[in-house]
N, C-alpha and C positions, 0 to 999 in steps of 0.2 A: 839457658843453653847459648852457646856462642854461635860461630859460623860453622858451616859444614860444606862439603863438596857435592855438587850434583854433577852426574856424568850422563852423556848420551852416547850410545854406541850403535854401530851398524856393522854386522858381520856377514852381510849378504842377504839376510832376511829382513824383517821389520825393524824399524828404529825402535830403540828402547831407551827411555829416560829414567834414571833412579837417583835417589839420595843416599849417599854412602853413610852408613850407621855402623861403624866398627863395633864388633862385639854383639851385634844383633843378628839373629838368624834370617829375618825377612826384612828387606829394604823397600821403602815406598817406591813403586814403580808404575810407569805408564808405558804402554806399547801402542804404536801407531800400526794399523793394519797394512799400510802401504810400504813398499820398499824404496820409494822415491816419489817426489823430490824430498830433499832434507826438510824436516819440520822447521818452519820459521821461527824467528825469535818470539813472535807473538804467540805461536802455537806452544812453544816451550814454556813461556811465562804463564799461560793459562793451565798447562799440565802441572806445573810446579804449584800454582795456587790451589788446584784441586788436591794436591797432596799435602797442603798446609805450609808451603814454603814460598819464599820470594828471593829473587836475586838481590844480593847486597848492593846498595847504590854505588855506582861507579864501577862495578865488577862487569867484565866482559867475557864472552865465551872464548876459550882457547881450543885450538884443534891440534891433534897429534895423529900420526900414523903409527900403527903397530902391525904385527903379523902373527899368525899363529905359530910359526916357526921362525924365530928372528935369525936363525943360522941359514935359512934358505930363502933367498930374495925372490923366488918365483911363487911363494905361497900367497894366497889372497890377502889384501890389505884389510885391516880392521881399522875403521875410523873412530876415534873417540874425542868427544868435546867435553870440556869441564868448565864450571863456573862456581863461584862461591855463592852460597845461599845462607838464609836464616829462616827460622820459623816465623810465619806470618803472625802479626799481632792480631788479637781477637778484635772484631768490630763490636762496639757496644752501641746499643739502640738508645 
């Protein structure tokens, strides 16, 4: 398997990190119980590792703003972060 995209979003509730698996009904997901602060890069790395993925070396998180209704600029902002990931290599003893 090649690289994939992991995304983290916040729509006013808890932060949610997931690995995008097109064509699959359930994506690997981690939710933080808190609404703030933003999960640190270290927290995201641990969450991805728990899902069996790692950030591709050299990849950095990018952030974008979206809204629930792009035609109305007074709707709440949805923050979305993304990074390129790959499956973690199995550790052999």
